C-alpha positions as CSV (number, residue, x, y, z in Angstrom):
1,M,-8.8,-49.0,-25.9
2,T,-11.4,-47.7,-28.3
3,L,-13.6,-46.4,-25.4
4,F,-10.5,-44.9,-23.7
5,S,-9.5,-43.1,-26.9
6,K,-13.0,-41.7,-27.5
7,T,-13.3,-40.5,-23.9
8,F,-10.1,-38.4,-24.1
9,E,-10.4,-37.3,-27.7
10,I,-9.6,-33.6,-28.1
11,P,-12.5,-31.7,-29.9
12,Y,-11.5,-30.7,-33.5
13,E,-12.6,-27.1,-32.7
14,W,-9.7,-26.9,-30.2
15,L,-7.2,-28.4,-32.6
16,L,-8.2,-26.0,-35.5
17,G,-8.3,-23.0,-33.2
18,W,-4.8,-23.7,-31.8
19,R,-3.6,-24.3,-35.4
20,Y,-4.9,-21.0,-36.6
21,T,-3.3,-19.3,-33.5
22,R,0.2,-20.6,-34.4
23,A,-0.5,-20.5,-38.2
24,G,2.6,-20.5,-40.3
25,R,3.7,-17.6,-42.4
26,S,3.2,-19.4,-45.7
27,T,1.7,-16.3,-47.3
28,R,2.3,-12.6,-46.8
29,R,-1.3,-12.2,-45.5
30,N,-0.9,-15.1,-43.0
31,G,2.4,-13.6,-41.8
32,F,0.8,-10.2,-41.2
33,I,-2.2,-11.8,-39.3
34,S,0.3,-13.8,-37.2
35,F,2.2,-10.5,-36.5
36,I,-1.0,-8.7,-35.4
37,S,-1.9,-11.7,-33.2
38,G,1.6,-11.6,-31.6
39,V,1.3,-7.8,-30.9
40,S,-2.1,-8.4,-29.2
41,M,-0.6,-11.2,-27.1
42,L,2.4,-8.9,-26.2
43,G,0.1,-6.0,-25.3
44,I,-2.0,-8.1,-23.0
45,G,1.2,-9.5,-21.4
46,L,2.7,-6.1,-20.8
47,G,-0.5,-4.7,-19.5
48,V,-0.9,-7.4,-17.0
49,A,2.7,-7.2,-15.9
50,A,2.5,-3.4,-15.6
51,L,-0.6,-3.7,-13.4
52,I,1.0,-6.3,-11.1
53,I,4.3,-4.3,-10.8
54,V,2.6,-0.9,-10.1
55,L,0.1,-2.2,-7.6
56,S,2.8,-4.2,-5.8
57,V,5.0,-1.1,-5.5
58,M,2.1,0.9,-4.2
59,N,1.4,-1.8,-1.7
60,G,5.0,-1.8,-0.7
61,F,5.1,2.0,-0.2
62,Q,1.9,1.9,1.8
63,K,3.3,-0.8,4.1
64,E,6.6,0.9,4.5
65,V,5.1,4.3,5.4
66,R,2.5,2.7,7.6
67,D,5.1,0.6,9.5
68,R,7.4,3.7,10.0
69,M,4.4,5.8,11.0
70,L,3.3,3.2,13.5
71,G,6.8,3.1,14.9
72,V,5.9,6.6,16.4
73,V,2.1,6.6,16.4
74,S,0.3,4.3,18.7
75,H,-1.8,1.4,17.6
76,I,-4.4,2.6,20.0
77,E,-4.7,5.6,22.3
78,V,-6.9,5.9,25.4
79,I,-7.4,9.5,26.5
80,A,-9.6,11.4,28.8
81,N,-12.7,12.8,27.0
82,D,-12.2,16.3,28.6
83,G,-8.6,16.5,27.4
84,G,-7.3,16.7,30.9
85,A,-5.3,14.1,33.0
86,L,-6.5,10.6,33.5
87,R,-8.1,9.9,36.8
88,D,-6.3,6.6,37.5
89,V,-3.4,6.0,35.1
90,L,-2.2,2.7,36.7
91,G,-5.8,1.4,37.0
92,T,-6.4,2.2,33.3
93,I,-3.2,0.5,32.2
94,A,-4.1,-2.6,34.3
95,E,-7.5,-2.8,32.7
96,I,-6.1,-2.3,29.2
97,K,-3.5,-5.1,29.7
98,K,-6.3,-7.6,30.4
99,N,-6.9,-7.8,26.7
100,P,-4.9,-10.7,25.3
101,E,-4.0,-8.7,22.1
102,V,-2.3,-6.0,24.0
103,V,1.5,-6.4,24.3
104,G,2.4,-3.0,25.8
105,A,0.9,0.1,27.4
106,A,2.6,3.4,28.5
107,P,1.3,6.7,29.8
108,F,1.9,9.9,27.7
109,I,1.1,13.6,27.3
110,D,0.8,15.3,23.9
111,A,0.8,19.0,23.6
112,Q,1.6,21.7,21.1
113,A,4.4,24.2,21.9
114,L,7.0,26.5,20.4
115,L,10.7,25.6,20.6
116,A,13.2,28.5,20.3
117,R,16.9,28.7,19.9
118,G,18.2,32.2,19.5
119,E,16.2,33.8,16.8
120,D,15.0,30.5,15.4
121,M,11.6,29.3,16.5
122,K,9.7,26.2,15.5
123,G,6.2,24.8,16.3
124,V,6.6,21.3,17.7
125,L,4.6,18.4,19.2
126,V,5.8,17.8,22.7
127,R,5.3,14.3,24.0
128,G,5.7,13.4,27.6
129,I,6.8,9.8,28.1
130,V,8.0,7.3,30.7
131,P,11.4,6.3,29.2
132,E,11.3,2.9,30.9
133,L,8.0,2.0,29.3
134,E,8.2,3.8,25.9
135,S,10.0,0.9,24.2
136,E,6.9,-1.2,24.9
137,V,4.8,0.9,22.6
138,S,7.2,2.6,20.2
139,D,10.1,1.8,17.9
140,V,11.7,5.2,18.5
141,V,13.5,3.8,21.6
142,N,15.7,1.3,19.8
143,A,19.3,0.1,20.2
144,R,20.8,3.3,18.8
145,S,18.7,5.8,20.9
146,R,18.2,3.8,24.1
147,L,21.2,5.4,25.9
148,V,19.8,8.9,25.0
149,F,16.4,8.1,26.5
150,Q,18.0,6.6,29.6
151,T,19.3,10.1,30.4
152,L,15.7,11.5,30.3
153,R,15.0,11.8,34.1
154,E,12.2,13.3,36.1
155,G,12.8,16.9,37.3
156,E,15.9,17.6,35.2
157,F,13.8,19.1,32.3
158,G,15.8,17.4,29.5
159,I,14.5,17.1,26.0
160,V,15.2,14.7,23.1
161,L,14.6,16.1,19.6
162,G,13.9,14.5,16.3
163,N,17.0,14.4,14.1
164,D,15.7,16.8,11.5
165,L,14.2,19.2,14.1
166,A,17.6,19.4,15.8
167,K,19.2,20.2,12.4
168,R,16.7,23.0,11.7
169,L,17.3,24.6,15.0
170,G,21.0,24.1,14.8
171,V,21.4,22.3,18.1
172,M,23.2,19.3,19.4
173,A,23.5,17.4,22.7
174,G,24.3,19.7,25.6
175,D,22.7,22.8,24.0
176,V,19.8,24.7,25.7
177,V,16.6,25.5,24.0
178,T,13.5,27.5,25.2
179,L,10.1,25.7,25.3
180,I,7.2,28.1,25.1
181,A,3.9,26.7,26.4
182,P,0.7,27.9,24.6
183,S,-1.3,28.8,27.8
184,G,0.3,31.8,29.6
185,Q,0.4,33.1,33.1
186,V,-2.0,35.9,34.1
187,T,0.0,38.8,35.6
188,P,-0.9,42.5,36.4
189,A,0.7,43.3,33.0
190,G,-1.5,40.8,31.2
191,I,-1.0,37.3,30.0
192,T,2.6,36.3,29.5
193,P,3.8,33.1,27.9
194,R,5.3,30.4,30.1
195,L,8.9,29.7,29.2
196,K,11.1,26.9,30.3
197,Q,14.8,26.3,29.6
198,M,15.3,22.7,28.4
199,K,18.6,20.9,27.9
200,V,19.0,18.9,24.7
201,L,20.0,15.4,25.7
202,G,20.3,14.0,22.2
203,T,18.3,13.1,19.1
204,F,16.3,10.2,17.7
205,N,15.6,9.0,14.1
206,S,12.2,7.3,13.5
207,G,12.7,7.1,9.7
208,H,9.6,9.2,9.2
209,Y,10.4,12.8,8.2
210,E,7.1,14.3,9.6
211,Y,7.9,13.1,13.1
212,D,11.7,13.6,12.9
213,A,11.1,17.3,12.0
214,N,8.3,18.1,14.5
215,L,8.5,15.8,17.5
216,A,10.2,16.5,20.8
217,M,10.1,14.2,23.8
218,V,10.4,15.0,27.5
219,H,9.7,13.1,30.7
220,V,6.0,12.8,31.4
221,S,6.3,14.4,34.9
222,D,8.1,17.4,33.4
223,A,5.5,17.7,30.7
224,A,2.7,17.7,33.3
225,K,4.4,20.6,35.1
226,I,5.0,22.6,32.0
227,F,1.5,22.2,30.7
228,R,-0.1,22.3,34.1
229,L,-1.7,18.9,34.2
230,E,-2.1,16.6,37.2
231,G,-0.6,13.6,35.3
232,A,-0.6,11.7,32.1
233,S,-3.4,12.6,29.6
234,G,-3.6,9.2,28.0
235,V,-2.2,5.7,27.5
236,R,-0.6,4.5,24.4
237,V,-1.2,0.8,23.5
238,K,0.7,-1.6,21.2
239,L,-1.1,-4.7,19.8
240,R,0.1,-8.1,18.8
241,D,-1.4,-7.5,15.3
242,L,-1.9,-3.9,14.1
243,H,-4.7,-5.1,11.8
244,T,-6.9,-5.9,14.8
245,A,-6.8,-2.3,16.1
246,L,-10.4,-1.6,15.1
247,Q,-11.8,-4.7,16.9
248,V,-9.5,-4.4,19.9
249,G,-10.4,-0.7,20.2
250,D,-14.1,-1.5,20.4
251,D,-13.4,-4.2,23.0
252,L,-11.4,-1.8,25.1
253,S,-14.0,0.9,24.8
254,K,-16.7,-1.4,26.1
255,A,-14.4,-2.7,28.9
256,L,-13.4,0.8,30.1
257,S,-16.9,2.2,29.9
258,V,-17.9,-0.3,32.6
259,K,-15.2,1.0,35.0
260,T,-16.8,4.3,36.0
261,D,-14.1,4.9,38.6
262,L,-11.6,5.4,35.7
263,G,-13.5,8.4,34.4
264,N,-15.0,9.1,30.9
265,L,-12.4,7.7,28.5
266,Y,-12.2,7.8,24.7
267,V,-10.5,5.1,22.6
268,R,-9.1,5.8,19.1
269,D,-7.0,3.5,16.9
270,W,-4.4,4.3,14.3
271,T,-6.9,4.0,11.4
272,K,-8.9,6.9,12.8
273,Q,-5.9,9.0,13.5
274,N,-4.6,8.7,9.9
275,R,-7.9,8.2,8.1
276,T,-7.3,10.9,5.5
277,W,-3.9,9.7,4.4
278,F,-5.0,6.0,4.1
279,A,-8.1,7.1,2.2
280,A,-6.0,9.1,-0.3
281,V,-3.6,6.2,-0.9
282,Q,-6.6,3.9,-1.5
283,V,-8.2,6.3,-4.0
284,E,-4.8,6.6,-5.8
285,K,-4.4,2.9,-6.0
286,T,-8.0,2.4,-7.3
287,M,-7.4,5.0,-10.0
288,M,-4.1,3.4,-11.1
289,F,-5.9,0.1,-11.3
290,I,-8.6,1.5,-13.6
291,I,-6.1,3.4,-15.8
292,L,-3.9,0.3,-16.3
293,T,-6.9,-2.0,-16.8
294,L,-7.8,0.2,-19.8
295,I,-4.4,-0.6,-21.3
296,V,-5.1,-4.3,-20.9
297,A,-8.6,-3.6,-22.5
298,V,-7.1,-1.9,-25.5
299,A,-4.6,-4.8,-26.0
300,A,-7.4,-7.3,-25.6
301,F,-9.7,-5.7,-28.1
302,N,-6.9,-5.7,-30.6
303,L,-7.9,-9.3,-30.9
304,V,-11.1,-8.1,-32.6
305,S,-9.1,-6.9,-35.6
306,T,-6.9,-10.0,-35.6
307,L,-9.9,-12.3,-35.6
308,V,-11.8,-10.3,-38.2
309,M,-8.8,-10.6,-40.6
310,T,-8.4,-14.3,-39.8
311,V,-12.1,-14.9,-40.5
312,T,-11.8,-13.0,-43.8
313,D,-8.7,-15.1,-44.8
314,K,-10.2,-18.4,-43.8
315,R,-13.6,-18.0,-45.5
316,A,-12.9,-20.8,-47.9
317,D,-11.8,-23.1,-45.0
318,I,-15.0,-22.2,-43.1
319,A,-17.1,-23.0,-46.2
320,I,-15.4,-26.4,-46.6
321,L,-16.0,-27.2,-42.9
322,R,-19.6,-26.3,-43.2
323,T,-20.1,-28.5,-46.3
324,L,-18.5,-31.4,-44.3
325,G,-21.1,-31.0,-41.6
326,A,-19.6,-28.5,-39.1
327,T,-22.3,-26.6,-37.3
328,P,-22.3,-22.8,-36.9
329,R,-21.6,-23.4,-33.2
330,S,-18.5,-25.4,-34.0
331,I,-17.2,-22.7,-36.4
332,M,-17.7,-20.1,-33.7
333,G,-15.9,-22.3,-31.2
334,I,-12.8,-22.6,-33.4
335,F,-12.3,-18.8,-33.5
336,V,-13.2,-18.4,-29.8
337,V,-10.4,-20.9,-29.0
338,Q,-8.0,-19.0,-31.2
339,G,-8.7,-15.7,-29.5
340,A,-8.9,-17.2,-26.0
341,A,-5.5,-18.9,-26.6
342,V,-3.9,-15.5,-27.4
343,G,-5.5,-14.1,-24.3
344,V,-4.5,-17.0,-22.0
345,V,-0.9,-17.1,-23.3
346,G,-0.5,-13.3,-23.0
347,T,-2.1,-13.2,-19.6
348,L,0.1,-16.0,-18.2
349,A,3.2,-14.4,-19.7
350,G,2.3,-11.1,-18.2
351,L,1.6,-12.8,-14.8
352,G,5.0,-14.5,-14.9
353,L,6.9,-11.3,-15.9
354,G,5.0,-9.2,-13.4
355,L,5.7,-11.5,-10.5
356,L,9.3,-11.9,-11.5
357,V,9.9,-8.1,-11.4
358,A,7.7,-7.5,-8.3
359,Y,9.6,-10.1,-6.2
360,N,13.0,-8.9,-7.5
361,I,12.5,-5.2,-7.7
362,D,15.0,-4.6,-4.9
363,I,17.6,-6.1,-7.2
364,I,16.4,-4.7,-10.5
365,V,16.1,-1.0,-9.5
366,P,19.5,-0.7,-7.9
367,A,21.0,-2.3,-11.0
368,I,19.3,0.2,-13.3
369,E,20.4,3.1,-11.0
370,R,24.0,1.9,-11.2
371,L,23.7,1.5,-15.0
372,F,22.4,5.0,-15.6
373,N,24.1,6.6,-12.6
374,A,20.8,7.9,-11.3
375,S,18.7,7.8,-8.2
376,F,15.0,7.2,-8.5
377,L,14.4,7.9,-4.7
378,P,16.9,10.5,-3.4
379,R,17.4,10.1,0.3
380,D,17.2,13.9,0.9
381,I,13.8,14.2,-0.8
382,Y,11.8,11.0,-0.2
383,L,11.0,9.2,3.0
384,I,12.0,5.9,1.5
385,S,15.3,5.5,-0.3
386,R,14.6,2.0,-1.8
387,M,11.9,0.8,-4.0
388,P,9.6,-1.5,-1.9
389,S,7.3,-4.1,-3.3
390,E,4.6,-6.3,-1.8
391,P,2.6,-8.5,-4.3
392,Q,-0.8,-9.4,-2.9
393,S,-3.1,-12.1,-4.1
394,G,-6.1,-9.7,-3.6
395,D,-4.6,-7.7,-6.5
396,I,-3.1,-10.4,-8.7
397,V,-6.2,-12.6,-8.9
398,P,-8.6,-9.9,-10.1
399,I,-6.0,-8.6,-12.6
400,T,-5.7,-12.1,-14.1
401,V,-9.4,-12.7,-14.2
402,I,-10.2,-9.3,-15.8
403,A,-7.5,-9.9,-18.5
404,L,-8.9,-13.3,-19.4
405,V,-12.5,-12.0,-19.4
406,L,-11.6,-9.1,-21.7
407,A,-9.8,-11.4,-24.1
408,F,-12.7,-13.8,-24.2
409,A,-15.2,-11.0,-24.7
410,A,-13.2,-9.7,-27.6
411,T,-13.5,-13.0,-29.5
412,L,-17.3,-13.2,-29.4
413,Y,-18.2,-10.8,-32.3
414,P,-15.6,-12.1,-34.9
415,S,-16.5,-15.7,-34.0
416,Y,-20.1,-15.0,-34.4
417,R,-19.4,-13.4,-37.9
418,A,-17.4,-16.5,-38.8
419,S,-20.4,-18.8,-37.9
420,R,-22.6,-16.8,-40.2
421,V,-20.4,-17.2,-43.3
422,N,-22.5,-18.6,-46.3
423,P,-20.6,-21.6,-47.9
424,A,-22.0,-20.9,-51.3
425,E,-20.9,-17.3,-51.3
426,A,-17.5,-18.1,-49.9
427,L,-16.7,-20.8,-52.5
428,R,-18.2,-18.9,-55.5
429,Y,-14.8,-17.6,-56.7
430,E,-12.6,-20.4,-55.4
């Protein structure tokens, strides 16, 4: 039993350090030191919680916008390098579908045009699609809009508008709009624009304002006739996992380059199409991480003043320990344990609070909105009407480690000063 007790004996530095951390308030000075220590602990906890909550919300916004964007934008697009029609659409689709990561492929045409209704005119992106295949690569053709797209037939020159685009033009199903193609016809009187009367078949709602306000869809054959193309200008591809787009894009590029009969093709994935937006979001997230980390750093270095005051208050105790045989290293360890305990408790408390809020923000924010009768994300202004959150271990682990390292670093100088206390000087007036 003696050997067992010695093996698991707790070092006295740990015991004294923890005792100083939770030191009673027997004197006014001890009470003030304990208050400052509590404030430091609270500051670290709130800083860690704020970091976790803010980065989780930013991750949630990024995921929500990305998912809605990719409901309209392709995971991968294969287009002709010269911007014209594909040489062999069916052969290209067959080759693309050989990749096991591909779950859907559909031909398309993208072109810019003007859409006019009376005196109202709007620049739009016209997308020619095959209605029967569009649901394989896009979330636009869903249960609510499927019947509308089923009425989109070859040769009838019907058009389906984004919900916000239809509102801006003041049109509804059954109305007629004029599509103005950019390349005109050469006549003896000069170049005149090509106009085509299109019947509005209905609207769609992708959940992404940029596309709902600027996208119009027609049958791919009608688009080819309007823009004078021999067929589809590209193939849209949907993958099993959108995060593999870069690798699958490279694989498709290599596979298609071997098939010379398909023509010179260019493969681009969604990360290249929206590179600027994702880069901006990443920069913003990095800057928020740095700013909020400084808040944690300020709270952590409050420990310096706490420990300096504790060392001053405990000079007599330090001197007595030294006379009893304690080494300077042991004295330093006592105050390192005290500061580290404040940092660990504060960090763990902040971690728990941050995760609690991050995982329940969809409950907390609506409750606050009801309490104050306010709306943080008005539906008519923001793309997303609810506060999303997605805690990621890639953010949480660095936050926790940084907070602990900063708290530990803040203990080193005061602890070193404590180890240098001269017992004779400290006990002179005791």
